[in-house]
C-alpha positions as a Markdown table, in Angstrom:
| # | Residue | x | y | z |
|---|---|---|---|---|
| 1 | Met | -120.9 | -10.8 | 148.8 |
| 2 | Ser | -125.0 | -12.2 | 149.0 |
| 3 | Gly | -125.6 | -15.0 | 151.3 |
| 4 | Ala | -127.0 | -17.1 | 148.7 |
| 5 | Gly | -123.7 | -16.2 | 146.8 |
| 6 | Ala | -121.4 | -17.3 | 149.9 |
| 7 | Gly | -123.0 | -20.4 | 149.9 |
| 8 | Arg | -122.8 | -21.7 | 146.5 |
| 9 | Glu | -119.9 | -24.2 | 146.3 |
| 10 | Val | -117.8 | -23.9 | 142.7 |
| 11 | Pro | -117.2 | -27.3 | 140.9 |
| 12 | Val | -113.6 | -28.6 | 141.1 |
| 13 | Pro | -112.2 | -31.0 | 138.5 |
| 14 | Gly | -111.3 | -34.0 | 140.5 |
| 15 | Pro | -108.4 | -36.1 | 139.8 |
| 16 | Gly | -110.0 | -38.6 | 137.3 |
| 17 | Asp | -111.0 | -35.8 | 135.2 |
| 18 | Ala | -107.5 | -34.4 | 135.0 |
| 19 | Ser | -106.2 | -37.4 | 134.6 |
| 20 | Ala | -108.3 | -38.0 | 131.6 |
| 21 | Leu | -107.7 | -34.3 | 129.9 |
| 22 | Arg | -104.0 | -35.2 | 130.0 |
| 23 | Arg | -104.6 | -38.4 | 128.6 |
| 24 | Phe | -107.0 | -36.8 | 125.8 |
| 25 | Ala | -104.0 | -34.3 | 124.9 |
| 26 | Arg | -101.2 | -36.6 | 125.2 |
| 27 | Gly | -102.8 | -38.7 | 122.6 |
| 28 | Glu | -104.2 | -36.0 | 120.5 |
| 29 | Trp | -100.9 | -33.6 | 120.8 |
| 30 | Gly | -98.2 | -35.5 | 121.9 |
| 31 | Pro | -96.7 | -36.8 | 118.9 |
| 32 | Leu | -97.1 | -33.8 | 117.4 |
| 33 | Leu | -95.8 | -31.3 | 120.1 |
| 34 | Trp | -92.9 | -34.1 | 120.7 |
| 35 | Thr | -91.5 | -34.0 | 116.8 |
| 36 | Val | -92.0 | -30.1 | 116.8 |
| 37 | Arg | -90.1 | -29.4 | 119.8 |
| 38 | Ser | -87.5 | -31.8 | 119.3 |
| 39 | Ala | -86.6 | -30.4 | 115.9 |
| 40 | Leu | -86.3 | -26.9 | 116.9 |
| 41 | Val | -84.4 | -27.3 | 119.9 |
| 42 | Thr | -81.9 | -29.6 | 118.1 |
| 43 | Arg | -82.2 | -27.2 | 114.6 |
| 44 | Arg | -83.6 | -24.0 | 115.7 |
| 45 | Leu | -85.0 | -22.2 | 112.7 |
| 46 | Arg | -82.2 | -24.3 | 110.1 |
| 47 | Ala | -85.8 | -27.0 | 110.8 |
| 48 | Ile | -88.0 | -24.5 | 108.8 |
| 49 | Pro | -85.9 | -22.9 | 105.7 |
| 50 | Val | -88.8 | -23.2 | 103.3 |
| 51 | Thr | -91.5 | -21.9 | 105.6 |
| 52 | Leu | -89.0 | -18.6 | 106.6 |
| 53 | Ala | -88.7 | -18.4 | 102.6 |
| 54 | Ala | -92.6 | -18.3 | 102.6 |
| 55 | Val | -93.5 | -16.1 | 104.8 |
| 56 | Gly | -90.3 | -13.4 | 103.0 |
| 57 | Leu | -92.1 | -14.3 | 100.1 |
| 58 | Thr | -95.6 | -13.2 | 101.2 |
| 59 | Leu | -94.7 | -10.2 | 103.3 |
| 60 | Val | -92.4 | -9.3 | 99.7 |
| 61 | Phe | -96.1 | -9.7 | 97.9 |
| 62 | Gln | -97.9 | -7.4 | 100.0 |
| 63 | Cys | -95.6 | -4.5 | 100.2 |
| 64 | Val | -95.3 | -4.6 | 96.7 |
| 65 | Gln | -99.3 | -4.8 | 95.6 |
| 66 | Asn | -99.8 | -2.5 | 98.0 |
| 67 | Gln | -97.6 | 0.2 | 95.8 |
| 68 | Ala | -99.3 | 1.7 | 92.5 |
| 69 | Trp | -96.3 | 0.3 | 90.3 |
| 70 | Gly | -96.6 | -3.1 | 91.9 |
| 71 | Tyr | -100.4 | -3.9 | 91.7 |
| 72 | Arg | -101.0 | -4.8 | 88.3 |
| 73 | Ala | -97.6 | -7.0 | 88.2 |
| 74 | Val | -98.4 | -9.0 | 91.4 |
| 75 | Gln | -102.0 | -9.9 | 90.0 |
| 76 | Asp | -100.7 | -11.4 | 86.8 |
| 77 | Ile | -97.9 | -13.6 | 88.3 |
| 78 | Gly | -99.9 | -14.8 | 91.2 |
| 79 | Ser | -103.9 | -13.2 | 91.3 |
| 80 | Val | -106.2 | -16.5 | 89.9 |
| 81 | Gln | -109.8 | -15.7 | 88.9 |
| 82 | Ala | -112.0 | -18.3 | 86.8 |
| 83 | Trp | -112.8 | -16.2 | 84.2 |
| 84 | Glu | -109.3 | -16.9 | 83.1 |
| 85 | His | -108.2 | -19.3 | 80.6 |
| 86 | Leu | -107.2 | -22.5 | 82.7 |
| 87 | Trp | -103.8 | -22.6 | 81.5 |
| 88 | Val | -103.2 | -19.1 | 83.1 |
| 89 | Ala | -104.3 | -20.2 | 86.2 |
| 90 | Leu | -102.3 | -23.2 | 86.1 |
| 91 | Leu | -99.2 | -21.0 | 85.4 |
| 92 | Arg | -100.5 | -18.8 | 88.3 |
| 93 | Thr | -101.0 | -20.9 | 91.3 |
| 94 | Pro | -98.2 | -21.7 | 92.4 |
| 95 | Leu | -97.5 | -18.2 | 93.2 |
| 96 | Ser | -101.0 | -17.5 | 94.3 |
| 97 | Leu | -100.4 | -19.3 | 97.7 |
| 98 | Phe | -98.3 | -16.7 | 98.7 |
| 99 | Val | -100.4 | -13.8 | 97.6 |
| 100 | Pro | -102.4 | -12.3 | 101.0 |
| 101 | Ala | -105.9 | -11.2 | 100.4 |
| 102 | Leu | -106.0 | -7.4 | 100.0 |
| 103 | Asp | -109.3 | -6.8 | 102.2 |
| 104 | Leu | -107.5 | -9.0 | 105.3 |
| 105 | Pro | -104.4 | -7.9 | 107.6 |
| 106 | Val | -101.6 | -9.3 | 106.3 |
| 107 | Trp | -100.4 | -10.1 | 109.7 |
| 108 | Gly | -103.0 | -13.5 | 109.5 |
| 109 | Ala | -101.8 | -14.9 | 106.4 |
| 110 | Leu | -98.3 | -14.6 | 108.0 |
| 111 | Ala | -98.7 | -15.9 | 111.1 |
| 112 | Gln | -101.0 | -19.2 | 109.5 |
| 113 | Ile | -98.1 | -19.8 | 107.2 |
| 114 | Leu | -96.0 | -19.6 | 110.0 |
| 115 | Val | -97.3 | -21.8 | 112.2 |
| 116 | Val | -98.8 | -24.2 | 109.9 |
| 117 | Phe | -96.6 | -24.5 | 107.1 |
| 118 | Gly | -93.5 | -24.6 | 109.9 |
| 119 | Ile | -95.5 | -27.5 | 111.8 |
| 120 | Ala | -95.8 | -29.5 | 108.2 |
| 121 | Glu | -92.4 | -28.9 | 107.2 |
| 122 | Ile | -91.0 | -30.4 | 110.3 |
| 123 | Cys | -93.4 | -33.3 | 110.5 |
| 124 | Val | -93.7 | -34.0 | 106.8 |
| 125 | Gly | -90.4 | -32.5 | 105.4 |
| 126 | Trp | -90.4 | -29.7 | 102.9 |
| 127 | Arg | -91.4 | -31.8 | 99.6 |
| 128 | Gln | -94.6 | -33.2 | 101.2 |
| 129 | Thr | -95.4 | -29.6 | 102.8 |
| 130 | Leu | -95.4 | -27.7 | 99.2 |
| 131 | Gly | -97.2 | -30.6 | 97.7 |
| 132 | Val | -99.9 | -30.9 | 99.6 |
| 133 | Ala | -100.3 | -27.1 | 99.6 |
| 134 | Tyr | -100.4 | -27.1 | 96.3 |
| 135 | Leu | -103.0 | -29.9 | 96.0 |
| 136 | Ala | -105.1 | -27.8 | 98.2 |
| 137 | Thr | -104.9 | -24.4 | 96.2 |
| 138 | Leu | -105.3 | -26.4 | 92.9 |
| 139 | Ala | -108.4 | -27.9 | 94.8 |
| 140 | Gly | -109.7 | -24.6 | 95.5 |
| 141 | Thr | -109.1 | -23.1 | 91.9 |
| 142 | Met | -110.3 | -26.0 | 90.2 |
| 143 | Tyr | -113.4 | -26.0 | 92.2 |
| 144 | Ala | -114.2 | -22.2 | 91.4 |
| 145 | Arg | -114.9 | -23.7 | 87.5 |
| 146 | Ile | -116.8 | -26.1 | 88.7 |
| 147 | Gly | -118.8 | -24.4 | 91.1 |
| 148 | Ile | -120.0 | -21.9 | 88.7 |
| 149 | Trp | -120.4 | -24.2 | 86.0 |
| 150 | Ile | -123.0 | -26.0 | 88.0 |
| 151 | Gly | -124.8 | -22.4 | 88.7 |
| 152 | Pro | -126.4 | -20.9 | 92.2 |
| 153 | Glu | -129.2 | -23.3 | 92.1 |
| 154 | Ser | -127.4 | -26.4 | 93.6 |
| 155 | Pro | -126.0 | -25.8 | 97.3 |
| 156 | Ile | -122.2 | -26.4 | 96.1 |
| 157 | Gly | -122.2 | -24.4 | 93.0 |
| 158 | Leu | -121.4 | -20.6 | 92.3 |
| 159 | Pro | -123.0 | -18.0 | 91.2 |
| 160 | Asp | -121.9 | -16.5 | 87.6 |
| 161 | Ser | -120.0 | -13.1 | 89.7 |
| 162 | Asp | -118.0 | -15.2 | 91.4 |
| 163 | Lys | -115.9 | -15.7 | 88.3 |
| 164 | Tyr | -114.4 | -12.0 | 88.8 |
| 165 | Val | -113.1 | -12.9 | 92.5 |
| 166 | Ile | -110.2 | -13.5 | 93.0 |
| 167 | Asp | -108.7 | -17.1 | 95.0 |
| 168 | Thr | -107.8 | -17.9 | 98.4 |
| 169 | Gly | -104.5 | -17.1 | 98.6 |
| 170 | Pro | -102.5 | -18.9 | 101.4 |
| 171 | Ser | -105.5 | -19.6 | 103.0 |
| 172 | Ala | -106.7 | -23.0 | 101.4 |
| 173 | Ala | -103.3 | -24.5 | 101.6 |
| 174 | Val | -103.3 | -24.0 | 105.8 |
| 175 | Val | -106.4 | -25.6 | 105.8 |
| 176 | Gly | -104.9 | -28.4 | 103.5 |
| 177 | Leu | -101.3 | -28.8 | 105.1 |
| 178 | Ala | -103.4 | -28.3 | 108.7 |
| 179 | Val | -105.4 | -31.2 | 108.0 |
| 180 | Tyr | -102.9 | -33.2 | 106.5 |
| 181 | Val | -100.6 | -33.4 | 109.5 |
| 182 | Cys | -103.2 | -34.3 | 111.8 |
| 183 | Trp | -104.0 | -37.1 | 109.7 |
| 184 | Arg | -100.7 | -38.3 | 109.7 |
| 185 | His | -100.1 | -37.6 | 113.2 |
| 186 | Arg | -103.3 | -39.4 | 114.2 |
| 187 | Ala | -104.7 | -36.2 | 115.7 |
| 188 | Trp | -108.3 | -37.4 | 114.7 |
| 189 | Phe | -110.3 | -34.9 | 117.2 |
| 190 | Thr | -108.3 | -31.6 | 115.6 |
| 191 | Cys | -108.7 | -33.1 | 112.4 |
| 192 | Thr | -112.1 | -33.4 | 112.4 |
| 193 | Ala | -112.4 | -30.1 | 113.8 |
| 194 | Val | -110.5 | -28.0 | 111.3 |
| 195 | Val | -112.9 | -30.2 | 108.6 |
| 196 | Val | -116.4 | -28.9 | 110.8 |
| 197 | Ser | -115.0 | -26.0 | 110.9 |
| 198 | Met | -114.9 | -24.9 | 107.3 |
| 199 | Val | -118.4 | -26.7 | 106.5 |
| 200 | Val | -119.4 | -24.4 | 109.4 |
| 201 | Glu | -118.0 | -21.1 | 107.8 |
| 202 | Val | -119.7 | -22.0 | 104.6 |
| 203 | Val | -123.2 | -23.2 | 106.0 |
| 204 | Phe | -123.6 | -20.6 | 108.8 |
| 205 | Ile | -121.0 | -17.5 | 108.3 |
| 206 | Lys | -119.6 | -17.0 | 104.8 |
| 207 | Asn | -121.3 | -19.0 | 102.2 |
| 208 | Asn | -118.7 | -17.4 | 99.7 |
| 209 | Leu | -116.5 | -18.2 | 97.4 |
| 210 | Ala | -113.4 | -18.3 | 99.8 |
| 211 | Gly | -115.6 | -20.7 | 101.9 |
| 212 | Lys | -116.2 | -23.1 | 99.6 |
| 213 | Glu | -112.6 | -23.2 | 98.2 |
| 214 | His | -111.7 | -24.2 | 101.9 |
| 215 | Val | -114.1 | -27.2 | 102.1 |
| 216 | Ala | -112.9 | -28.1 | 98.6 |
| 217 | Ala | -109.4 | -28.0 | 100.2 |
| 218 | Ala | -110.0 | -29.8 | 102.7 |
| 219 | Leu | -111.8 | -32.4 | 101.3 |
| 220 | Ala | -109.1 | -33.1 | 98.5 |
| 221 | Val | -106.4 | -33.4 | 101.1 |
| 222 | Leu | -108.4 | -36.1 | 103.2 |
| 223 | Ala | -108.9 | -37.6 | 99.7 |
| 224 | Val | -105.2 | -38.1 | 99.5 |
| 225 | Cys | -105.3 | -39.4 | 103.2 |
| 226 | Leu | -107.2 | -42.0 | 102.4 |
| 227 | Leu | -105.2 | -43.2 | 99.8 |
| 228 | Gln | -102.2 | -43.5 | 101.3 |
| 229 | Glu | -103.8 | -45.2 | 104.2 |
| 230 | Val | -104.5 | -47.8 | 101.4 |
| 231 | Trp | -101.0 | -47.4 | 99.9 |
| 232 | Gln | -98.8 | -47.5 | 102.6 |
| 233 | Pro | -98.1 | -50.3 | 104.9 |
| 234 | His | -99.4 | -49.5 | 108.8 |
| 235 | Lys | -96.5 | -49.0 | 111.1 |
| 236 | Pro | -96.4 | -51.4 | 114.1 |
| 237 | Pro | -98.9 | -50.7 | 116.9 |
| 238 | Gly | -98.0 | -48.4 | 119.9 |
| 239 | Phe | -95.8 | -46.3 | 118.0 |
| 240 | Gln | -96.1 | -42.9 | 115.1 |
| 241 | Gln | -93.5 | -42.6 | 113.2 |
| 242 | Val | -92.9 | -39.2 | 111.0 |
| 243 | Ser | -89.8 | -37.7 | 109.2 |
| 244 | Gly | -87.4 | -40.0 | 111.2 |
| 245 | Trp | -88.8 | -39.3 | 114.6 |
| 246 | Glu | -90.6 | -42.3 | 116.6 |
| 247 | Tyr | -93.2 | -40.8 | 119.3 |
| 248 | Pro | -94.2 | -43.9 | 122.1 |
| 249 | Arg | -97.8 | -43.7 | 122.2 |
């Protein structure tokens, strides 16, 4: 070790910094983690039956579409492209949530569904989980058609060639559910980080159909969250209640 290195002091976080970090983590993720942990401890895998079914269905679709005899069948029931008639896209959209992209590793889609769908199913119930997932996917599907109509001259438009690109599959639903659960549990920093990361992805990394569909999904779910804030009465201060659980803030 050099003399300069030996004399250098490494700053150590003080008690105040650690305490502030703990308070932030507890306020940001405490209600969410407490709800998930309580459900998994008491009910184990019985707490996420719809999530497990979604993971299984996605795995089945992946296996079938990689077979020469099954590719066309999966495309016919779960592939959505903007050039098709709208009624065909709407019929295929529910199953398109579970058809993973061919050019991405399936384990990524399975992990996303297991974690995000599972947390959402525990925190908001399976009905809202499927509803928000479908809304997010439908928002991406409709944006693709609107973006192509607007054209590539606009920052929010799409080139005509994108009408032959297959929609995002589970990823738009995952983004929408992440935003919804974070909003419901008042995890404002995480909710903002998810939305901002989707915008950064489009602006600086991948300015493609999938990235813009993710942004559309996040914005659609944010709109629903705002409407719920207006229509639903506020809970008493100091408590966060979701799916029958109350967590003292």
